[in-house]
C-alpha positions in Angstrom: 0.0 0.0 0.0 1.3 3.4 -0.8 0.2 6.7 0.8 1.1 9.7 -1.3 2.0 12.9 0.4 0.9 15.3 -2.3 1.9 18.6 -0.6 3.2 21.0 -1.6 3.3 19.6 -5.1 0.7 17.4 -6.8 2.0 14.5 -8.9 1.0 14.8 -12.5 1.6 12.8 -15.7 -1.1 10.2 -15.4 -1.6 10.5 -11.6 -4.7 12.0 -10.2 -4.0 15.5 -8.9 -7.3 16.2 -7.1 -6.6 17.3 -3.5 -7.9 14.8 -1.0 -8.5 12.2 -3.6 -6.9 8.7 -3.9 -4.0 9.0 -6.2 -3.4 6.0 -8.5 0.1 5.6 -9.8 0.2 3.5 -13.0 2.9 1.0 -13.7 5.6 2.7 -15.8 7.0 1.2 -19.0 10.2 3.2 -18.4 10.8 1.1 -15.3 11.4 -2.1 -17.2 15.2 -1.6 -17.8 15.8 -0.9 -14.2 13.6 -3.8 -13.2 15.6 -6.3 -15.3 18.9 -5.0 -14.0 17.7 -5.3 -10.4 16.4 -8.8 -11.0 19.7 -10.2 -12.4 21.9 -8.3 -10.0 19.7 -9.4 -7.0 19.0 -5.8 -5.8 16.0 -4.8 -3.7 13.2 -5.6 -3.8 14.4 -8.9 -5.3 15.8 -11.2 -2.6 18.5 -13.7 -3.1 16.4 -16.9 -3.2 14.4 -19.0 -5.6 11.2 -17.1 -5.0 12.4 -13.8 -6.5 10.5 -14.3 -9.7 7.3 -13.9 -7.7 8.4 -10.4 -6.7 7.9 -8.8 -10.2 4.6 -7.2 -9.3 6.2 -5.6 -6.2 9.2 -4.4 -8.2 6.9 -2.8 -10.8 4.9 -1.1 -8.1 8.0 0.2 -6.3 9.8 1.5 -9.4 6.6 3.2 -10.6 6.0 4.9 -7.2 9.6 6.0 -7.1 9.4 7.5 -10.6 6.2 9.3 -9.7 7.6 10.7 -6.5 10.8 11.8 -8.3 8.7 13.5 -11.0 6.6 15.3 -8.5 9.4 16.1 -6.2 7.6 14.4 -3.3 8.2 11.7 -0.7 5.8 8.7 -0.9 5.0 6.9 2.3 4.5 3.2 1.8 2.9 0.8 4.3 4.1 -2.8 4.0 5.5 -5.5 6.2 7.3 -7.1 3.2 11.1 -7.0 3.7 11.7 -6.3 0.0 9.6 -3.1 0.1 11.5 -2.0 3.2 14.9 -2.8 1.7 14.0 -0.9 -1.4 12.8 2.2 0.5 16.0 2.2 2.7 18.0 2.8 -0.5 15.6 5.3 -2.1 15.6 9.1 -1.8 11.8 9.2 -2.6 10.2 6.3 -0.7 9.7 5.7 3.0 8.3 2.4 4.1 6.8 1.5 7.5 4.9 -1.7 8.5 2.2 -0.1 10.7 -0.9 1.3 9.0 -2.2 3.0 12.2 1.1 4.8 12.6 1.0 5.9 8.9 -2.5 7.3 9.4 -1.4 9.2 12.5 1.0 11.2 10.4 -2.0 12.8 8.6 -4.1 13.4 11.7 -1.9 15.2 14.1 -4.6 17.8 14.8 -6.5 15.3 17.0 -3.4 14.6 19.2 -4.4 17.1 21.9 -7.9 15.6 22.3 -6.6 12.0 22.4 -3.9 12.9 25.0 -6.5 14.7 27.0 -8.9 11.7 27.0 -6.2 9.3 28.1 -5.1 11.7 30.8 -8.6 11.9 32.2 -8.9 8.1 32.0 -5.7 7.6 34.0 -6.8 10.1 36.6 -10.1 8.2 37.1 -12.2 10.9 35.5 -13.6 9.0 32.5 -16.2 6.7 34.0 -18.5 6.7 31.0 -15.5 5.8 28.8 -14.5 2.9 31.1 -18.1 1.6 31.2 -18.4 1.8 27.4 -15.1 -0.2 27.0 -16.2 -2.8 29.6 -19.5 -3.3 27.7 -17.7 -3.7 24.4 -15.3 -6.1 25.9 -18.1 -8.3 27.2 -19.9 -8.1 23.9 -16.8 -9.4 22.1 -16.2 -12.1 24.7 -19.7 -13.4 24.4 -19.1 -14.5 20.8 -15.4 -15.4 21.3 -14.5 -18.9 20.2 -11.2 -20.4 21.1 -9.4 -23.7 20.9 -9.3 -25.1 24.5 -6.0 -27.0 25.1 -4.1 -28.4 28.0 -2.3 -31.5 29.2 -3.9 -34.7 30.6 -3.0 -38.3 31.3 -5.6 -39.5 28.8 -6.9 -38.3 25.4 -9.4 -35.4 25.5 -11.4 -32.9 23.4 -11.8 -29.3 24.6 -14.9 -27.1 24.0 -14.9 -23.3 24.3 -17.6 -22.2 26.8 -17.1 -18.5 26.9 -15.1 -15.8 28.7 -15.6 -12.9 31.0 -13.6 -9.7 31.6 -11.9 -9.3 35.0 -9.9 -6.1 34.6 -8.3 -3.8 32.0 -5.9 -0.9 32.0 -3.8 1.1 29.5 -0.7 -0.7 28.6 2.4 0.9 30.2 4.6 3.0 27.9 2.1 3.3 25.0 0.5 6.5 23.6 -2.7 7.0 21.6 -2.4 6.9 17.8 -4.8 9.3 16.0 -6.1 7.6 12.8 -8.8 10.1 11.9 -9.6 13.6 12.8 -12.5 15.9 11.8 -13.9 19.2 13.1 -16.2 17.4 15.5 -14.6 14.0 16.2 -11.3 12.3 16.8 -10.7 8.6 16.3 -7.6 7.0 17.9 -6.3 3.7 19.0 -4.7 2.6 22.3 -3.4 -0.7 23.5 -4.6 -2.2 26.8 -3.8 -5.0 29.2 -6.8 -7.1 30.0 -7.3 -10.0 32.5 -9.8 -12.4 31.1 -11.3 -15.6 32.7 -11.8 -18.3 30.1 -14.2 -21.3 30.5 -14.1 -24.6 28.8 -15.5 -28.2 29.1 -13.3 -31.2 28.4 -14.4 -34.7 27.3 -11.9 -37.4 28.4 -11.7 -40.8 26.8 -9.4 -43.8 26.2 -9.1 -45.9 23.1 -10.0 -49.6 23.5 -6.9 -51.6 22.6 -9.0 -54.4 21.1 -11.5 -52.8 18.7 -10.1 -49.2 18.8 -13.3 -47.8 20.0 -13.2 -44.6 22.1 -14.5 -45.1 25.6 -15.8 -42.0 27.3 -14.5 -41.5 30.8 -15.9 -38.2 32.0 -16.6 -34.6 31.2 -15.2 -31.8 33.3 -15.4 -28.0 33.4 -12.3 -25.9 33.9 -11.6 -22.2 33.9 -8.4 -20.2 33.8 -7.5 -16.5 34.3 -5.0 -15.1 31.7 -3.6 -11.8 30.7 -4.1 -10.6 27.1 -3.3 -7.6 25.0 -6.2 -5.9 23.2 -6.6 -2.9 20.9 -9.2 -0.2 21.4 -10.5 2.1 18.7 -12.1 5.1 20.4 -14.2 7.7 18.7 -14.7 10.8 20.9 -16.1 14.3 20.6 -13.4 16.8 20.0 -13.0 18.6 23.3 -11.2 21.4 25.2 -9.5 21.2 28.6 -12.6 22.8 30.2 -14.7 19.7 29.6 -14.4 17.4 32.7 -15.2 14.1 31.0 -14.8 12.9 27.4 -18.0 12.3 25.3 -17.7 8.8 23.9 -19.2 8.3 20.5 -18.0 4.7 19.7 -15.8 2.0 21.1 -14.4 -1.0 19.3 -12.3 -3.8 20.9 -10.0 -6.1 19.0 -8.5 -9.2 20.5 -6.5 -12.0 18.9 -7.3 -15.0 21.0 -7.4 -18.3 19.1 -6.1 -20.7 21.6 -6.2 -20.9 25.4 -4.1 -23.4 27.4 -5.8 -24.6 30.6 -2.6 -26.3 32.0 -2.9 -29.7 33.6 -6.4 -31.1 33.5 -7.8 -34.4 34.9 -10.7 -36.5 34.0 -11.4 -37.2 37.7 -10.1 -34.2 39.6 -11.6 -35.1 42.9 -10.7 -38.8 42.9 -8.7 -40.4 45.6 -5.1 -40.4 44.2 -4.4 -43.8 45.8 -7.3 -45.4 44.0 -6.4 -47.6 41.0 -7.2 -45.7 37.9 -8.5 -46.8 34.5 
């Protein structure tokens, strides 16, 4: 993805020059010679491996973006986690590449920084109760529909079943600052990372395999829960404010979590059984 900084000059020669519009940079035929040279000399974005032939589309894109930036006397900000893009940009006078889209958007929305910082300051001072309640409700809403793979270790075979999760606590992650991703005259949208403590619930069906006919013999079903710390991302939309307003006006809250698997540690088919009793 390429984000074009079109100020103070607009790129022309086949590139849209409408202020505020998406600017499409076409692939350039004049980039072909440079492309072939970079391919055979193994220069960025081509890497020194057998897969470099698959990097032709990236190479065309990068060379075309660089040509457009050079023509318009601009810098172009590219957003990509691809190492080839980053290596190419490191050696370019016209392309800058980062791997974080939110950070890229923040470069164009600095006007909302004061509001975002003010909201976070109020939150940390305990003066944003409506915001905290809105975040808590959205957390619970997301956790209601959360499905995860329940895993663990046991003396017999088992299958785990996700049974839900509840939020215990959450707080702003230490050392992080809000990133403004959109700013208008009335609203500011920003992201912030939080630490959350979540209690996960699961049921486990335990069984053994009959050595004679290979049938699965059910032993028991047990419920387990575990408390774990996770990192979540918040996207907060608030009313643009001044320092005189005592509490932020929350317009929207989104919570993003990446929880696909939860380990419940050691689990037993008969957790309350006498350990001296002969098993199975």
